[in-house]
N, C-alpha and C positions, 0 to 999 in steps of 0.2 A: 141742475147743472151749476157748478161752482163759478164766480167771477174770478177767482184767483187762477183759474186755468184758461182763461181767454188768451187768443192769440191775437184777436182783432176787436175794434169797438167802432160801432156807427151811431153818431148822434146827429141832431139837427139843430140849426140856428138861422133864423130868418129864411126860411126855405132853401138853405143848402144843407147838403150831407156833410158831415164832417167823418172821413174815412182815417182809420189809424191802425197800423199794426202795433201791437203790444208785445209780441215776442221780439226777444233781442236777436235772433237768429233762426235761420231756418230748422225746422225739425222734421225729420222723416216722416212722411205720411200724415202730417198735419198741417204744416204751413211751409210755405216758400216765399221767402222774402228778398228784397234787394239789399237789405242791411247787411248781408253777408254774402250775397251771390250778385256780382255786378253783371252777370248774364242775365238776369231776370228783367224783364221790361215792365213788370207790374207786381202785385201782391196776388197770392191765393192761399185761402184757408180751406183745408180739406175736413169735413165734418163741422159745418156751421152749427149744427144742433150742440155740439160741446165746446166749440172754440170761437164763436162770433157772438158779441154781445150788441144788441140792438136795442137803442131806446123806444118807447111807444111813440115819441114824436117824429123819430127816423123812419120807424116802420110805417107810419101813416104816409109820410113822404114817399117812401119806395113804392107803396101800392099805387103811385100816379105815374110812376115810371113806364113809358111806353118801350115795348122792344124795337131795336133797330131793324137795319136791312142785312147787316152782316153778321157772320158767326162769331166775331171778336167785336168788342165795344169798350166803351170806358168803364163799364159795370157789367157784371154778370153773376148770376145765382142759378145754378144749374144742378140735376142730379146726374151722379156717375154711376157706372155699372155696378158697384158694390152696394147701392142704394143710398150712400150718403150724399150730403149736398155740399157744393163747393161755394164760397163768396169769394169774387175776385174784382180787382180793378186794375187798369192801367196806371202807371205813374209811380211816385214815390210812396214810402210807407206812410206818409202824412199827406192827405190830400184833402181839399174843400171842393166840391162842385156843386153847381146849379143844374139840377137834372133838368130843367126846363129851359135851359139855354139852347139857342139853335146850333150850337157846335158840339153840345153833348149827345151823345149816341149810346144807347145800351146794346148789348148782343142781342141778337135776333131771338135766342131762347131764353132772354131774361124773364124770369117771373119772382114774384115773392112766394115764399114757402111757409105757411103759418106753422109754428111748433118747431120749426127747424133752426133754432137760434136762441141764445139766453137774454132775457129781458133785463135790461140795465137801466139806470137812471140816466137822464139826460145832462150828463155832465161834460159840458163842451169846453174844450181846452180854451184857454185864455188867447193863445196864438191864433187859434182859428177865428175867434170873435173879432179880434183886431183886424184881421184881413177882410173878414166880410163887412164889418163896419165901416172899412175904407173904401167900400164898393169897388174893390178890385175886380176885375174879370178874371175869375178864378176857372173857368171851365177847362182849360187844357192846360193848367199849370199846378205843378206839386209846389205848394206856397208856404209851408213851415216846417 
């Protein structure tokens, strides 16, 4: 799969996940983002195998995320009826989360899905590094 077609990227820095929507706007049947749809309370990419880039470091951290109690959560990765996988999170198109913070809770059906993403380098945006290095509590905030 091509990195040029990605709608989202997930990287890792100091045990934090850096979540980014790369798409400039929503694309029918691929990505729905609050960048152009103010009614959206989070970000969702349909077809993670083609449109979500995850670094090996971020994938290793995602493997440690425990499912929560509710059907909706701060983070989710799930299979839909047509066989594709969706990757989603609450909050802004650019979000930093500590998945082990007590206030963080993934969806009940959250699971990692080997091979259902594009492997990308762990190129963390400088803005995200600054927030994490400042030791801000980023769990429930959209910070950059």
